[in-house]
RODRENPA-299240 format. One line per field, with one value per residue: residue in one letter; chain; z, x, y of N, C-alpha, C, O in turn. Coordinates in nm, 3 decimals, padded with zeros to 5 digits. Example, Ala and Ser with C-alpha at 12.3 -4.5 7.8 and 13.67 -1.06 7.14 Angstrom:
2
code = A / S
unit = A / A
n_up = 00.780 / 00.708
n_east = 01.319 / 01.285
n_north = -00.569 / -00.225
ca_up = 00.780 / 00.714
ca_east = 01.230 / 01.367
ca_north = -00.450 / -00.106
c_up = 00.780 / 00.787
c_east = 01.320 / 01.290
c_north = -00.330 / 00.003
o_up = 00.846 / 00.804
o_east = 01.424 / 01.341
o_north = -00.332 / 00.114
This chain:
70
code = M / N / E / W / L / Y / G / L / Y / C / L / S / G / V / L / F / F / Y / L / I / T / A / K / C / L / Q / R / H / D / L / D / V / E / D / Q / A / S / L / I / P / F / A / D / D / P / A / V / A / R / R / V / E / K / A / I / G / K / A / V / P / A / S / A / P / D / A / A / L / D / A
unit = A / A / A / A / A / A / A / A / A / A / A / A / A / A / A / A / A / A / A / A / A / A / A / A / A / A / A / A / A / A / A / A / A / A / A / A / A / A / A / A / A / A / A / A / A / A / A / A / A / A / A / A / A / A / A / A / A / A / A / A / A / A / A / A / A / A / A / A / A / A
n_up = -00.016 / 00.087 / -00.110 / -00.360 / -00.268 / -00.266 / -00.551 / -00.636 / -00.535 / -00.647 / -00.939 / -00.952 / -00.855 / -01.101 / -01.254 / -01.169 / -01.226 / -01.522 / -01.557 / -01.467 / -01.589 / -01.872 / -01.853 / -01.811 / -02.065 / -02.225 / -02.226 / -02.314 / -02.477 / -02.811 / -02.917 / -02.687 / -02.657 / -02.846 / -02.793 / -02.559 / -02.645 / -02.773 / -02.628 / -02.481 / -02.702 / -02.676 / -02.537 / -02.732 / -02.977 / -03.194 / -03.234 / -03.215 / -03.449 / -03.697 / -03.601 / -03.648 / -03.926 / -03.963 / -03.880 / -03.941 / -03.781 / -03.561 / -03.305 / -02.990 / -02.955 / -02.696 / -02.595 / -02.335 / -02.131 / -02.188 / -02.080 / -01.840 / -01.721 / -01.751
n_east = 00.089 / 00.213 / 00.405 / 00.237 / 00.118 / 00.326 / 00.393 / 00.145 / 00.192 / 00.442 / 00.362 / 00.149 / 00.288 / 00.480 / 00.232 / 00.147 / 00.367 / 00.382 / 00.135 / 00.152 / 00.392 / 00.284 / 00.070 / 00.244 / 00.360 / 00.150 / 00.102 / 00.317 / 00.481 / 00.654 / 00.731 / 00.840 / 01.057 / 01.210 / 01.289 / 01.414 / 01.659 / 01.773 / 01.867 / 02.147 / 02.266 / 02.170 / 02.288 / 02.504 / 02.496 / 02.609 / 02.689 / 02.429 / 02.335 / 02.418 / 02.348 / 02.086 / 02.115 / 02.181 / 01.991 / 01.776 / 01.560 / 01.432 / 01.637 / 01.624 / 01.822 / 01.993 / 02.271 / 02.483 / 02.485 / 02.282 / 02.096 / 02.121 / 02.059 / 01.771
n_north = -00.129 / 00.122 / 00.162 / 00.194 / 00.440 / 00.647 / 00.609 / 00.740 / 00.992 / 01.072 / 01.046 / 01.268 / 01.497 / 01.539 / 01.581 / 01.791 / 01.943 / 01.963 / 02.081 / 02.337 / 02.444 / 02.420 / 02.597 / 02.849 / 02.851 / 02.885 / 03.186 / 03.282 / 03.513 / 03.556 / 03.788 / 03.936 / 03.776 / 03.788 / 04.074 / 04.042 / 03.933 / 04.124 / 04.284 / 04.286 / 04.457 / 04.731 / 04.933 / 05.035 / 05.233 / 05.238 / 04.960 / 04.841 / 04.960 / 04.794 / 04.558 / 04.585 / 04.647 / 04.362 / 04.173 / 04.272 / 04.414 / 04.612 / 04.794 / 04.899 / 05.141 / 05.346 / 05.581 / 05.545 / 05.739 / 05.891 / 05.690 / 05.658 / 05.929 / 05.915
ca_up = -00.015 / 00.065 / -00.261 / -00.441 / -00.247 / -00.319 / -00.685 / -00.704 / -00.500 / -00.736 / -01.006 / -00.888 / -00.873 / -01.241 / -01.330 / -01.133 / -01.311 / -01.636 / -01.586 / -01.449 / -01.715 / -01.994 / -01.836 / -01.826 / -02.158 / -02.300 / -02.232 / -02.359 / -02.640 / -02.871 / -02.934 / -02.536 / -02.658 / -02.952 / -02.734 / -02.449 / -02.702 / -02.812 / -02.486 / -02.496 / -02.795 / -02.679 / -02.487 / -02.806 / -03.110 / -03.368 / -03.245 / -03.250 / -03.610 / -03.713 / -03.576 / -03.705 / -04.039 / -04.003 / -03.859 / -04.017 / -03.663 / -03.493 / -03.175 / -02.927 / -02.837 / -02.665 / -02.540 / -02.195 / -02.080 / -02.203 / -02.020 / -01.678 / -01.695 / -01.732
ca_east = 00.008 / 00.274 / 00.441 / 00.117 / 00.057 / 00.422 / 00.370 / 00.068 / 00.239 / 00.543 / 00.285 / 00.053 / 00.422 / 00.488 / 00.137 / 00.165 / 00.487 / 00.339 / 00.036 / 00.221 / 00.498 / 00.208 / 00.021 / 00.324 / 00.437 / 00.042 / 00.086 / 00.453 / 00.505 / 00.759 / 00.783 / 00.928 / 01.180 / 01.312 / 01.335 / 01.487 / 01.791 / 01.842 / 01.881 / 02.311 / 02.323 / 02.089 / 02.379 / 02.582 / 02.423 / 02.693 / 02.681 / 02.273 / 02.308 / 02.528 / 02.260 / 01.976 / 02.123 / 02.226 / 01.897 / 01.659 / 01.470 / 01.490 / 01.709 / 01.608 / 01.973 / 02.048 / 02.374 / 02.463 / 02.529 / 02.148 / 02.007 / 02.162 / 01.966 / 01.641
ca_north = -00.023 / 00.248 / 00.187 / 00.283 / 00.577 / 00.702 / 00.615 / 00.824 / 01.122 / 01.106 / 01.098 / 01.414 / 01.584 / 01.514 / 01.603 / 01.950 / 02.041 / 01.949 / 02.187 / 02.474 / 02.503 / 02.439 / 02.729 / 02.936 / 02.863 / 02.939 / 03.297 / 03.314 / 03.595 / 03.576 / 03.945 / 03.952 / 03.675 / 03.901 / 04.214 / 04.014 / 03.885 / 04.230 / 04.389 / 04.350 / 04.557 / 04.855 / 05.047 / 05.064 / 05.252 / 05.147 / 04.800 / 04.851 / 04.974 / 04.699 / 04.416 / 04.600 / 04.594 / 04.212 / 04.099 / 04.327 / 04.418 / 04.744 / 04.766 / 05.032 / 05.184 / 05.445 / 05.594 / 05.510 / 05.853 / 05.920 / 05.577 / 05.724 / 06.053 / 05.886
c_up = 00.006 / -00.067 / -00.348 / -00.395 / -00.284 / -00.474 / -00.734 / -00.636 / -00.580 / -00.913 / -01.049 / -00.894 / -01.006 / -01.314 / -01.287 / -01.208 / -01.441 / -01.669 / -01.538 / -01.546 / -01.857 / -01.964 / -01.838 / -01.977 / -02.262 / -02.328 / -02.270 / -02.488 / -02.691 / -02.930 / -02.790 / -02.543 / -02.735 / -02.884 / -02.634 / -02.533 / -02.728 / -02.712 / -02.466 / -02.567 / -02.795 / -02.628 / -02.599 / -02.925 / -03.211 / -03.354 / -03.294 / -03.394 / -03.708 / -03.703 / -03.647 / -03.881 / -04.092 / -04.009 / -03.942 / -03.917 / -03.593 / -03.343 / -03.108 / -02.884 / -02.834 / -02.609 / -02.391 / -02.131 / -02.077 / -02.095 / -01.871 / -01.657 / -01.690 / -01.627
c_east = 00.103 / 00.356 / 00.341 / 00.105 / 00.206 / 00.435 / 00.283 / 00.130 / 00.346 / 00.467 / 00.207 / 00.172 / 00.422 / 00.369 / 00.120 / 00.264 / 00.450 / 00.224 / 00.051 / 00.293 / 00.402 / 00.117 / 00.107 / 00.355 / 00.301 / 00.061 / 00.205 / 00.410 / 00.629 / 00.801 / 00.889 / 01.064 / 01.282 / 01.373 / 01.453 / 01.666 / 01.845 / 01.902 / 02.049 / 02.343 / 02.267 / 02.196 / 02.505 / 02.546 / 02.504 / 02.688 / 02.513 / 02.229 / 02.349 / 02.403 / 02.131 / 01.967 / 02.168 / 02.075 / 01.754 / 01.548 / 01.556 / 01.558 / 01.701 / 01.742 / 01.946 / 02.192 / 02.377 / 02.479 / 02.316 / 02.038 / 02.042 / 02.082 / 01.820 / 01.601
c_north = 00.135 / 00.255 / 00.234 / 00.405 / 00.662 / 00.725 / 00.738 / 00.990 / 01.159 / 01.131 / 01.243 / 01.500 / 01.618 / 01.593 / 01.769 / 02.027 / 02.046 / 02.072 / 02.340 / 02.547 / 02.484 / 02.566 / 02.863 / 02.948 / 02.930 / 03.068 / 03.382 / 03.390 / 03.607 / 03.710 / 03.964 / 03.877 / 03.772 / 03.997 / 04.156 / 03.987 / 04.016 / 04.340 / 04.394 / 04.441 / 04.675 / 04.968 / 05.094 / 05.118 / 05.214 / 05.010 / 04.772 / 04.850 / 04.883 / 04.583 / 04.460 / 04.564 / 04.427 / 04.153 / 04.161 / 04.382 / 04.537 / 04.728 / 04.876 / 05.053 / 05.305 / 05.447 / 05.590 / 05.633 / 05.900 / 05.798 / 05.633 / 05.852 / 06.031 / 05.853
o_up = -00.049 / -00.124 / -00.418 / -00.479 / -00.344 / -00.523 / -00.825 / -00.698 / -00.594 / -00.992 / -01.156 / -00.956 / -01.038 / -01.414 / -01.369 / -01.246 / -01.494 / -01.772 / -01.567 / -01.582 / -01.957 / -02.061 / -01.863 / -02.017 / -02.356 / -02.446 / -02.266 / -02.576 / -02.626 / -02.986 / -02.801 / -02.469 / -02.701 / -02.898 / -02.627 / -02.479 / -02.709 / -02.728 / -02.434 / -02.533 / -02.892 / -02.674 / -02.564 / -03.012 / -03.312 / -03.454 / -03.388 / -03.449 / -03.820 / -03.807 / -03.706 / -03.946 / -04.206 / -04.110 / -03.989 / -03.969 / -03.575 / -03.272 / -03.152 / -02.786 / -02.922 / -02.576 / -02.327 / -02.014 / -01.978 / -02.051 / -01.795 / -01.542 / -01.635 / -01.611
o_east = 00.069 / 00.367 / 00.375 / 00.081 / 00.180 / 00.475 / 00.312 / 00.104 / 00.359 / 00.510 / 00.212 / 00.145 / 00.367 / 00.392 / 00.086 / 00.252 / 00.489 / 00.221 / -00.021 / 00.278 / 00.449 / 00.091 / 00.054 / 00.377 / 00.326 / 00.045 / 00.210 / 00.334 / 00.716 / 00.909 / 01.005 / 01.160 / 01.391 / 01.493 / 01.565 / 01.770 / 01.966 / 01.963 / 02.092 / 02.433 / 02.291 / 02.190 / 02.591 / 02.567 / 02.460 / 02.682 / 02.480 / 02.140 / 02.304 / 02.370 / 02.068 / 01.884 / 02.183 / 02.032 / 01.659 / 01.438 / 01.676 / 01.515 / 01.769 / 01.784 / 01.894 / 02.243 / 02.280 / 02.493 / 02.249 / 01.927 / 01.946 / 02.039 / 01.747 / 01.482
o_north = 00.240 / 00.364 / 00.330 / 00.492 / 00.767 / 00.830 / 00.816 / 01.093 / 01.280 / 01.215 / 01.303 / 01.603 / 01.723 / 01.659 / 01.855 / 02.144 / 02.150 / 02.139 / 02.436 / 02.664 / 02.539 / 02.637 / 02.971 / 03.062 / 03.006 / 03.097 / 03.505 / 03.351 / 03.665 / 03.723 / 04.003 / 03.898 / 03.817 / 04.017 / 04.208 / 04.022 / 04.029 / 04.446 / 04.504 / 04.518 / 04.747 / 05.082 / 05.175 / 05.034 / 05.159 / 04.939 / 04.700 / 04.786 / 04.906 / 04.526 / 04.372 / 04.501 / 04.382 / 04.097 / 04.098 / 04.398 / 04.555 / 04.637 / 04.969 / 04.992 / 05.373 / 05.340 / 05.628 / 05.597 / 05.930 / 05.827 / 05.640 / 05.863 / 06.113 / 05.827
C-alpha cells in the first residue's frame, strides 16, 4: 500500500509540474523573447545599427549616458 501511495504522490508531482509549465508557456509571447535577445546591443548605438542591418529588426538603442539621465 505504501508503494502505491508513493507512486501516486510522484505522479501527482509530475502532473503538477506539467500543468504549471503548460500554463506559463501558454502566455509566452515571442515578441518578448526577441526584445530580450536584443538587450545586450541596446547600450551601444553603433553595434545596434550593425545588428539592425544584419537581422532586419529594430534595436532600441540609447547611449549609456542618456540611459543614466532617465
